[in-house]
C-alpha positions, 0 to 999 in steps of 0.5 A, a space after each residue: 198073961 201073968 200080969 193079967 192072971 194076977 190083976 184078976 186074983 186080986 179082983 177075986 176078992 174084991 166087991 163090986 163097988 170096990 171093982 168099980 171105983 178101982 175101975 174108975 180111978 185106972 181110966 182117969 189114970 189112963 186118961 191123964 197118961 194120955 195128957 203127959 204122954 202128948 197122945 191127945 191134947 189135954 183140952 180135947 177132953 170134955 168139950 161142951 158149948 153154949 150159943 154166946 151170941 144169940 141169932 139175930 131172928 127168933 120169932 118166926 112164922 110158920 113153914 119158914 127156917 131156922 135163920 142162925 144169922 149172928 149167933 155165935 157159938 162157944 165150945 169151953 175145953 176142961 182145960 177153961 179154955 174156949 174157942 169159936 165153934 165154927 162148922 156147927 149144925 142145925 137143922 134146915 127143915 121148915 117149923 111145923 108146930 108151933 109156939 115157942 120150942 128149942 132148936 137144936 146146935 151141934 158141934 163135932 170136935 175130935 170126933 166128940 159131939 156136943 149139942 145144946 139148945 136155942 129158944 125160938 117162937 113159932 107163929 101161925 100166918 095171918 090170913 084176913 078173913 072172907 067177906 062176900 064178893 059183889 051182891 046177890 039178887 033174889 031170884 028165887 032159885 038156890 045161889 051161893 055168894 063166892 069170897 074175896 080172900 077165900 083159899 081152898 088150900 088153907 080154909 074150908 067153909 061149912 054151915 050156911 054157904 047157900 039160901 033162896 030166900 032174901 035176907 042179910 043174915 045168912 052165916 058161912 063158918 070159916 076154920 082155918 087148917 094147921 099154921 094159919 090164923 084169922 087176925 085175932 089169933 083165931 082160925 074159926 070165923 063167922 061171915 054173914 052173907 046176903 040175898 038181896 
């Protein structure tokens, strides 16, 4: 307690900046003491990690999950040593956003957790454009076509979806939900259909 009182008395005559510098120096000194007395290994201080070999797969489709196959993550320590970061973590959820994005990689060593990222590209799932299935013959009543390649989970159809007169230029509009694209990369397609 006498030592603490003496230290507090010394601090009383110092500026805030001087006190801060002193505390930083004390922290460094205590760390060196801990290392010197082998309370903690030197290479445990200030680790970082990096992906030194990228994963084989960097391009994904919507709703796929990250695959770390062949990826090597290396931990680097303050004494300039390094070691494989075995047991690293990564998200196992399905990709729900498209285009380029980072995947977070984490590694914990002796209670210290560090993170890095690896870049991937997520693409929309390509689906074929619907086409009229079979033929419709004029019968003076309203008719609607059926469609090949139509999936009500992945797309909606609007526009000219029914007709009465015989003609070959009815037009239906197909719009895809998020995560899907037609072969031209767009999420909408206009398709002609006919009543003969």
